[in-house]
DODODO-135057 format. One record per atom (N, C-alpha, C, O): x, y, z; atom name. Coordinates in steps of 0.05 Angstrom, whole numbers, plus 5000, padded with zeros to 4 digits. Layout:
N
<node X="X" Y="Y" Z="Z" atom="CA"/>
...
// end
This chain:
67
<node X="8335" Y="8959" Z="4130" atom="N"/>
<node X="8331" Y="8948" Z="4103" atom="CA"/>
<node X="8302" Y="8938" Z="4101" atom="C"/>
<node X="8292" Y="8923" Z="4119" atom="O"/>
<node X="8288" Y="8945" Z="4081" atom="N"/>
<node X="8260" Y="8938" Z="4076" atom="CA"/>
<node X="8259" Y="8909" Z="4066" atom="C"/>
<node X="8274" Y="8901" Z="4048" atom="O"/>
<node X="8239" Y="8894" Z="4077" atom="N"/>
<node X="8235" Y="8867" Z="4067" atom="CA"/>
<node X="8224" Y="8867" Z="4039" atom="C"/>
<node X="8206" Y="8883" Z="4033" atom="O"/>
<node X="8233" Y="8849" Z="4023" atom="N"/>
<node X="8222" Y="8846" Z="3996" atom="CA"/>
<node X="8196" Y="8831" Z="3997" atom="C"/>
<node X="8193" Y="8810" Z="4010" atom="O"/>
<node X="8176" Y="8842" Z="3984" atom="N"/>
<node X="8149" Y="8830" Z="3983" atom="CA"/>
<node X="8148" Y="8812" Z="3959" atom="C"/>
<node X="8156" Y="8819" Z="3937" atom="O"/>
<node X="8136" Y="8789" Z="3962" atom="N"/>
<node X="8132" Y="8770" Z="3941" atom="CA"/>
<node X="8103" Y="8769" Z="3933" atom="C"/>
<node X="8085" Y="8769" Z="3950" atom="O"/>
<node X="8098" Y="8768" Z="3907" atom="N"/>
<node X="8071" Y="8764" Z="3898" atom="CA"/>
<node X="8070" Y="8737" Z="3885" atom="C"/>
<node X="8084" Y="8731" Z="3865" atom="O"/>
<node X="8053" Y="8720" Z="3895" atom="N"/>
<node X="8050" Y="8693" Z="3885" atom="CA"/>
<node X="8031" Y="8693" Z="3862" atom="C"/>
<node X="8012" Y="8709" Z="3861" atom="O"/>
<node X="8035" Y="8675" Z="3843" atom="N"/>
<node X="8018" Y="8672" Z="3820" atom="CA"/>
<node X="8011" Y="8643" Z="3816" atom="C"/>
<node X="8028" Y="8626" Z="3816" atom="O"/>
<node X="7985" Y="8638" Z="3814" atom="N"/>
<node X="7975" Y="8611" Z="3809" atom="CA"/>
<node X="7974" Y="8607" Z="3779" atom="C"/>
<node X="7958" Y="8620" Z="3765" atom="O"/>
<node X="7990" Y="8588" Z="3769" atom="N"/>
<node X="7991" Y="8582" Z="3740" atom="CA"/>
<node X="7980" Y="8554" Z="3736" atom="C"/>
<node X="7989" Y="8535" Z="3750" atom="O"/>
<node X="7960" Y="8551" Z="3719" atom="N"/>
<node X="7947" Y="8525" Z="3715" atom="CA"/>
<node X="7950" Y="8516" Z="3685" atom="C"/>
<node X="7950" Y="8533" Z="3667" atom="O"/>
<node X="7952" Y="8490" Z="3681" atom="N"/>
<node X="7952" Y="8479" Z="3654" atom="CA"/>
<node X="7924" Y="8478" Z="3642" atom="C"/>
<node X="7905" Y="8476" Z="3657" atom="O"/>
<node X="7922" Y="8478" Z="3616" atom="N"/>
<node X="7896" Y="8475" Z="3603" atom="CA"/>
<node X="7900" Y="8458" Z="3578" atom="C"/>
<node X="7914" Y="8466" Z="3559" atom="O"/>
<node X="7887" Y="8435" Z="3577" atom="N"/>
<node X="7888" Y="8418" Z="3554" atom="CA"/>
<node X="7865" Y="8421" Z="3535" atom="C"/>
<node X="7864" Y="8409" Z="3514" atom="O"/>
<node X="7846" Y="8438" Z="3543" atom="N"/>
<node X="7823" Y="8445" Z="3525" atom="CA"/>
<node X="7813" Y="8472" Z="3533" atom="C"/>
<node X="7820" Y="8483" Z="3554" atom="O"/>
<node X="7796" Y="8483" Z="3516" atom="N"/>
<node X="7785" Y="8510" Z="3522" atom="CA"/>
<node X="7768" Y="8509" Z="3547" atom="C"/>
<node X="7770" Y="8527" Z="3564" atom="O"/>
<node X="7752" Y="8487" Z="3551" atom="N"/>
<node X="7736" Y="8484" Z="3575" atom="CA"/>
<node X="7753" Y="8484" Z="3600" atom="C"/>
<node X="7746" Y="8496" Z="3620" atom="O"/>
<node X="7775" Y="8470" Z="3599" atom="N"/>
<node X="7793" Y="8468" Z="3623" atom="CA"/>
<node X="7806" Y="8495" Z="3628" atom="C"/>
<node X="7811" Y="8502" Z="3652" atom="O"/>
<node X="7812" Y="8510" Z="3607" atom="N"/>
<node X="7823" Y="8537" Z="3611" atom="CA"/>
<node X="7802" Y="8555" Z="3625" atom="C"/>
<node X="7809" Y="8570" Z="3643" atom="O"/>
<node X="7777" Y="8553" Z="3616" atom="N"/>
<node X="7756" Y="8569" Z="3629" atom="CA"/>
<node X="7753" Y="8562" Z="3658" atom="C"/>
<node X="7752" Y="8579" Z="3676" atom="O"/>
<node X="7753" Y="8536" Z="3664" atom="N"/>
<node X="7751" Y="8527" Z="3692" atom="CA"/>
<node X="7774" Y="8538" Z="3709" atom="C"/>
<node X="7770" Y="8548" Z="3731" atom="O"/>
<node X="7798" Y="8536" Z="3698" atom="N"/>
<node X="7822" Y="8545" Z="3713" atom="CA"/>
<node X="7819" Y="8575" Z="3720" atom="C"/>
<node X="7825" Y="8583" Z="3743" atom="O"/>
<node X="7811" Y="8591" Z="3701" atom="N"/>
<node X="7809" Y="8620" Z="3705" atom="CA"/>
<node X="7786" Y="8625" Z="3725" atom="C"/>
<node X="7789" Y="8641" Z="3743" atom="O"/>
<node X="7763" Y="8613" Z="3721" atom="N"/>
<node X="7740" Y="8618" Z="3738" atom="CA"/>
<node X="7744" Y="8609" Z="3767" atom="C"/>
<node X="7732" Y="8619" Z="3785" atom="O"/>
<node X="7762" Y="8589" Z="3770" atom="N"/>
<node X="7768" Y="8580" Z="3797" atom="CA"/>
<node X="7793" Y="8592" Z="3809" atom="C"/>
<node X="7803" Y="8582" Z="3829" atom="O"/>
<node X="7803" Y="8614" Z="3797" atom="N"/>
<node X="7823" Y="8629" Z="3811" atom="CA"/>
<node X="7851" Y="8630" Z="3799" atom="C"/>
<node X="7869" Y="8642" Z="3811" atom="O"/>
<node X="7856" Y="8617" Z="3777" atom="N"/>
<node X="7883" Y="8618" Z="3766" atom="CA"/>
<node X="7890" Y="8646" Z="3757" atom="C"/>
<node X="7873" Y="8660" Z="3745" atom="O"/>
<node X="7914" Y="8655" Z="3762" atom="N"/>
<node X="7923" Y="8681" Z="3753" atom="CA"/>
<node X="7932" Y="8680" Z="3724" atom="C"/>
<node X="7930" Y="8700" Z="3710" atom="O"/>
<node X="7942" Y="8657" Z="3716" atom="N"/>
<node X="7950" Y="8653" Z="3688" atom="CA"/>
<node X="7947" Y="8623" Z="3681" atom="C"/>
<node X="7945" Y="8606" Z="3699" atom="O"/>
<node X="7946" Y="8618" Z="3655" atom="N"/>
<node X="7942" Y="8591" Z="3645" atom="CA"/>
<node X="7963" Y="8586" Z="3623" atom="C"/>
<node X="7972" Y="8605" Z="3610" atom="O"/>
<node X="7970" Y="8561" Z="3620" atom="N"/>
<node X="7988" Y="8555" Z="3597" atom="CA"/>
<node X="7976" Y="8532" Z="3581" atom="C"/>
<node X="7964" Y="8513" Z="3591" atom="O"/>
<node X="7979" Y="8535" Z="3555" atom="N"/>
<node X="7968" Y="8516" Z="3536" atom="CA"/>
<node X="7984" Y="8518" Z="3510" atom="C"/>
<node X="7999" Y="8536" Z="3506" atom="O"/>
<node X="7980" Y="8498" Z="3493" atom="N"/>
<node X="7994" Y="8498" Z="3467" atom="CA"/>
<node X="7980" Y="8479" Z="3448" atom="C"/>
<node X="7964" Y="8463" Z="3457" atom="O"/>
<node X="7986" Y="8482" Z="3423" atom="N"/>
<node X="7975" Y="8463" Z="3403" atom="CA"/>
<node X="7989" Y="8436" Z="3407" atom="C"/>
<node X="8012" Y="8436" Z="3416" atom="O"/>
<node X="7977" Y="8414" Z="3399" atom="N"/>
<node X="7988" Y="8388" Z="3405" atom="CA"/>
<node X="8017" Y="8383" Z="3396" atom="C"/>
<node X="8032" Y="8370" Z="3411" atom="O"/>
<node X="8025" Y="8394" Z="3374" atom="N"/>
<node X="8053" Y="8389" Z="3365" atom="CA"/>
<node X="8074" Y="8402" Z="3384" atom="C"/>
<node X="8097" Y="8394" Z="3383" atom="O"/>
<node X="8065" Y="8421" Z="3400" atom="N"/>
<node X="8084" Y="8436" Z="3417" atom="CA"/>
<node X="8075" Y="8434" Z="3446" atom="C"/>
<node X="8079" Y="8453" Z="3462" atom="O"/>
<node X="8062" Y="8412" Z="3454" atom="N"/>
<node X="8051" Y="8410" Z="3481" atom="CA"/>
<node X="8061" Y="8384" Z="3494" atom="C"/>
<node X="8063" Y="8363" Z="3480" atom="O"/>
<node X="8067" Y="8385" Z="3519" atom="N"/>
<node X="8074" Y="8360" Z="3534" atom="CA"/>
<node X="8050" Y="8343" Z="3537" atom="C"/>
<node X="8052" Y="8319" Z="3543" atom="O"/>
<node X="8026" Y="8353" Z="3534" atom="N"/>
<node X="8001" Y="8338" Z="3537" atom="CA"/>
<node X="7989" Y="8333" Z="3509" atom="C"/>
<node X="7965" Y="8335" Z="3505" atom="O"/>
<node X="8006" Y="8325" Z="3490" atom="N"/>
<node X="7997" Y="8322" Z="3463" atom="CA"/>
<node X="7975" Y="8302" Z="3459" atom="C"/>
<node X="7957" Y="8306" Z="3442" atom="O"/>
<node X="7975" Y="8281" Z="3475" atom="N"/>
<node X="7954" Y="8260" Z="3471" atom="CA"/>
<node X="7927" Y="8269" Z="3481" atom="C"/>
<node X="7906" Y="8259" Z="3471" atom="O"/>
<node X="7926" Y="8287" Z="3500" atom="N"/>
<node X="7900" Y="8296" Z="3511" atom="CA"/>
<node X="7894" Y="8325" Z="3504" atom="C"/>
<node X="7874" Y="8337" Z="3515" atom="O"/>
<node X="7909" Y="8337" Z="3487" atom="N"/>
<node X="7906" Y="8365" Z="3480" atom="CA"/>
<node X="7885" Y="8368" Z="3458" atom="C"/>
<node X="7887" Y="8355" Z="3437" atom="O"/>
<node X="7865" Y="8386" Z="3463" atom="N"/>
<node X="7844" Y="8390" Z="3443" atom="CA"/>
<node X="7846" Y="8417" Z="3429" atom="C"/>
<node X="7826" Y="8426" Z="3418" atom="O"/>
<node X="7869" Y="8430" Z="3431" atom="N"/>
<node X="7871" Y="8456" Z="3419" atom="CA"/>
<node X="7880" Y="8454" Z="3389" atom="C"/>
<node X="7894" Y="8435" Z="3382" atom="O"/>
<node X="7871" Y="8473" Z="3374" atom="N"/>
<node X="7882" Y="8477" Z="3347" atom="CA"/>
<node X="7888" Y="8507" Z="3345" atom="C"/>
<node X="7883" Y="8522" Z="3364" atom="O"/>
<node X="7898" Y="8516" Z="3323" atom="N"/>
<node X="7906" Y="8544" Z="3321" atom="CA"/>
<node X="7882" Y="8563" Z="3326" atom="C"/>
<node X="7886" Y="8584" Z="3340" atom="O"/>
<node X="7859" Y="8557" Z="3316" atom="N"/>
<node X="7836" Y="8575" Z="3321" atom="CA"/>
<node X="7827" Y="8575" Z="3350" atom="C"/>
<node X="7822" Y="8597" Z="3361" atom="O"/>
<node X="7827" Y="8552" Z="3363" atom="N"/>
<node X="7819" Y="8551" Z="3391" atom="CA"/>
<node X="7839" Y="8563" Z="3410" atom="C"/>
<node X="7832" Y="8575" Z="3430" atom="O"/>
<node X="7865" Y="8562" Z="3403" atom="N"/>
<node X="7885" Y="8573" Z="3420" atom="CA"/>
<node X="7883" Y="8604" Z="3420" atom="C"/>
<node X="7887" Y="8617" Z="3440" atom="O"/>
<node X="7877" Y="8615" Z="3397" atom="N"/>
<node X="7873" Y="8644" Z="3395" atom="CA"/>
<node X="7848" Y="8652" Z="3411" atom="C"/>
<node X="7849" Y="8672" Z="3425" atom="O"/>
<node X="7827" Y="8637" Z="3409" atom="N"/>
<node X="7803" Y="8642" Z="3424" atom="CA"/>
<node X="7809" Y="8641" Z="3455" atom="C"/>
<node X="7799" Y="8657" Z="3470" atom="O"/>
<node X="7825" Y="8621" Z="3462" atom="N"/>
<node X="7832" Y="8618" Z="3491" atom="CA"/>
<node X="7848" Y="8641" Z="3501" atom="C"/>
<node X="7844" Y="8651" Z="3523" atom="O"/>
<node X="7868" Y="8650" Z="3485" atom="N"/>
<node X="7884" Y="8673" Z="3493" atom="CA"/>
<node X="7867" Y="8698" Z="3496" atom="C"/>
<node X="7870" Y="8713" Z="3515" atom="O"/>
<node X="7849" Y="8703" Z="3477" atom="N"/>
<node X="7831" Y="8726" Z="3479" atom="CA"/>
<node X="7813" Y="8724" Z="3504" atom="C"/>
<node X="7808" Y="8744" Z="3517" atom="O"/>
<node X="7803" Y="8700" Z="3510" atom="N"/>
<node X="7786" Y="8696" Z="3534" atom="CA"/>
<node X="7802" Y="8703" Z="3559" atom="C"/>
<node X="7792" Y="8718" Z="3576" atom="O"/>
<node X="7826" Y="8693" Z="3561" atom="N"/>
<node X="7843" Y="8698" Z="3585" atom="CA"/>
<node X="7849" Y="8728" Z="3587" atom="C"/>
<node X="7846" Y="8739" Z="3609" atom="O"/>
<node X="7856" Y="8741" Z="3566" atom="N"/>
<node X="7862" Y="8769" Z="3567" atom="CA"/>
<node X="7838" Y="8786" Z="3573" atom="C"/>
<node X="7840" Y="8807" Z="3587" atom="O"/>
<node X="7814" Y="8778" Z="3563" atom="N"/>
<node X="7790" Y="8793" Z="3570" atom="CA"/>
<node X="7783" Y="8790" Z="3600" atom="C"/>
<node X="7769" Y="8808" Z="3610" atom="O"/>
<node X="7793" Y="8770" Z="3613" atom="N"/>
<node X="7789" Y="8766" Z="3641" atom="CA"/>
<node X="7812" Y="8778" Z="3657" atom="C"/>
<node X="7814" Y="8774" Z="3682" atom="O"/>
<node X="7829" Y="8793" Z="3644" atom="N"/>
<node X="7854" Y="8805" Z="3656" atom="CA"/>
<node X="7872" Y="8784" Z="3668" atom="C"/>
<node X="7883" Y="8788" Z="3690" atom="O"/>
<node X="7875" Y="8761" Z="3654" atom="N"/>
<node X="7892" Y="8739" Z="3663" atom="CA"/>
<node X="7914" Y="8736" Z="3641" atom="C"/>
<node X="7911" Y="8745" Z="3619" atom="O"/>
<node X="7936" Y="8723" Z="3649" atom="N"/>
<node X="7957" Y="8718" Z="3631" atom="CA"/>
<node X="7953" Y="8691" Z="3617" atom="C"/>
<node X="7942" Y="8673" Z="3629" atom="O"/>
<node X="7963" Y="8689" Z="3593" atom="N"/>
<node X="7964" Y="8663" Z="3580" atom="CA"/>
<node X="7992" Y="8659" Z="3570" atom="C"/>
<node X="8004" Y="8676" Z="3558" atom="O"/>
<node X="8002" Y="8635" Z="3574" atom="N"/>
<node X="8030" Y="8628" Z="3567" atom="CA"/>
<node X="8030" Y="8607" Z="3545" atom="C"/>
<node X="8051" Y="8599" Z="3536" atom="O"/>
// end
């Protein structure tokens, strides 16, 4: 029986666009973020609808996942 191989993924939170960039540039495979009304980090979240779209595009352009 062949052993199952696991692929690990580093997922990092991002409370702002700058933090998302840092996470990706320092090796995150994917990032998660949300607008303040739908985020557990609502008090420190600096995203709005326009910035979240920009962040998703940035992550995808770097071949990373965004959640």
